[in-house]
C-alpha positions, 0 to 999 in steps of 0.5 A: 894815859893808858897804853895804846892797843897793839896794831892788829894783824887783821881788821875786818870792816863791815861797811864802806863810806860810799855804801853808808852814804848810799844806804843811809844818806836819805835819813832825817837829820838828828836820826839814830838808826841803831845799826852798828857798823865797822869802818876803816881808813885814814883820819883826814880832818879832826876838830874838837868842841869841848866834850865832842870830837868830829873827824873825817874818815876816808877810805877807798870809796869816799868819806864819812864823818866820825861823831865822838861824844866823850861819854860814849867814846873810849880813850876820848883824849887819845882819839883827839890827839891822833895825827892827820893821816893815821889809819884807824878802825872805828865801830859805832852806830850810823846816825845823822847829826842835827846839821845833816851830816851822816856819821858813825858815832864812835863806840870803839876804835883802834889805830891801824897805822901811824902817819909818822910824817906830816900829812897835808890837810884838806885845805892846803893839799899837796900842790908841788908837782914834783912832790906829788909825782914822787909821793903819789901815795900821799897825793892820792889821799889829799887830791880828790881829782887825782883819785878820780883820774886813776879810778877812771883809768881802771874803769877804762881798761875794764870796759875796753877789755869787755868791749873787745871780748864781746866782739870775739877778741882774745886777750893774750900776753907776749914777751917783754924781753925781745932778742931784737928790737922791732914793731915800731920806729923807736930807740930801745932800752937794752938789758943783759941776761946773765945765764944766756950771756945775751943782750935783750931789749925791752919791747917797744911794741908787741906787734910782731909777736901778735901777728905771729899769733894770727899766723898761728890761727888766733884770728882776733887778738889783743894785748894791753901792753906795757912798752918801753921807749928810750926817749925824752920826757915831756907832758906827752911822753913817758919812757914806759907807757901802756898801749892797746894793740889788736889784730884782726884777720881778714880785715883792712884798715877801714875795719879798724878805723870804724872800730876805733871811733866806736870804741872811743865813743863807747868809752866816752859815753860810759865814763863821761856820760856823753860823746860831747866832751870838754877838753882843756876848756874847749868843746870836743865831739868824739862821736862817730864817724870821724873825718878821713883826710890824707896827709897831703890834704892836711898839709895843704890846708895849713900851708896853702900848697899841695905836696905829695911824693911827686913834688921835687925833693928840692921843693920839699926841702925848701918848704921844710926850711920855710916852716922850720922843719929840720931834715937830713940828706938821707930823708926821701920825699916820704920822710920829708912829707911826714916831718912837714905834716907833723910840724905844720898840721898835726897840732891843728887837728882838734876834732877827731880825724883819721889821717890817711895815706902815709908814705911807704918810706916811713911805714915799714910794716904797712901794706902798700896802698891799693891805688897810690904808688909809694903810699901805704894803707896806714892811718893815725887817729888825731884828737885834740891835736895829739896822736891817739892811735896808729893802724894799717892794713898789715904787710903780708908779703914776706918778700916785700917785708924782707925788702923793707926790713933791709931798707930799715937796716941800711938806715940803721947802719947810716946812723938812724938808731930808731930804725928797725933790723931784719927779724928773720923769725918773723919773716919765717912766720910770714912764710907760713902765711899771714892772711889779710890782716888789720892792726891797731895800736891805741895809746892808753895813757893819751886816751885817759888824758883825753877822757879825764881832761888832763894835759900831762901824761904824768897825771895819768901814770901812777908812778911816772919816770922822773929825774933822780931826786938829788939832781932836781933843782928848784928851776927843774919842774917835774913836767919839764922835758929832759934837756935836749931830749924831747921825745920825737913824735914817732907813732906812739902805738905800733900796729 
């Protein structure tokens, strides 16, 4: 056997599988075009029929058949001995077989990389979840639906950026390392900067830095931010995830409720062809307007009793006990209402709804409600029983913000490791003046899950966080929560 040519340093395809299907898919069966192209990708299928070889070449855009007659194709036997998954470059004439398969007749070819590990074939695929998530580089080749999801995710981010920029929003970048944790109620990851000999925290939300930029005169800003929360694993939670946060000067919470429903409807139309979706086998319409309902209303719909901040705390505790909602002595009526809502009402909201009127006790960065004492102008968007976004009229009074920070700090001293601390620099920024402002955080991973119709966050994150491989037993599926560490349903986006 002749020696195989060396792996080249460079290879230049002149066509892609999708482009060939688009330009030549309509030619008649048995046609030879005379057009010579060069394509490259992985060899995903191969079969021989005497002096003919057929293969399937897959590139980023799709698949094209390889048609290799022994009297035309050099190193014919060697081509037939390639392993599934080998990368090859092929030159040949575009043609369509008599059976109607668009093909490239191979007149030259070269190996671009060898697949030294066994590559799953089209028929058996890659089905073990743990292997799929750990070896996403294989999963992407053998599972078409996986490629579909991540192509959709890429388009979603591109469409979102363009949509916001068309509305005057400026994309910015803010720090990932924070000197103190803030912007949301969550447990942070801690790291250490050696040169400064200082502990730093991976951001749990970019909120306080984005609002500093509004103070600085950028009136509409957004960031597609990677954020980190030191909490458990579940089909809805990954310790690092992507969040869209945006802030707009001069607006209140109604501005961003309208923006949210318009953005989601736009993305559904562009990516799915309609605002009428099917999610996990159930119909779902995300067209605007979405329902607005207070937290108290939704609790009443589920338990048949109206509760609010004026309900005696003993009664709230009894209702929590009745509905298996854990509570602590330090929980005030606002926290008890939130826990009761999340246990009894949130998952029951299938059609899109903005849940409004959150207690101040659980909303330390939201502005006080203009007409309801003890409440804030905060909303969460719930779709298919899952929180999709969180937003509010921003707290702009530095004295009120200091009091809320100090209340949070007391909770932290009492043992709440998700509570905030006092951010003196942010308070100093507020002293320079923050105009009426509205903020919004959207969980990008959950939005992709919705539009791609998948149920686990690990199916929309290319490389999800997993248990160490050596600790995984056969009874520990990749999607199982870390034992005793189910992520709490605190607001995923900080806004």
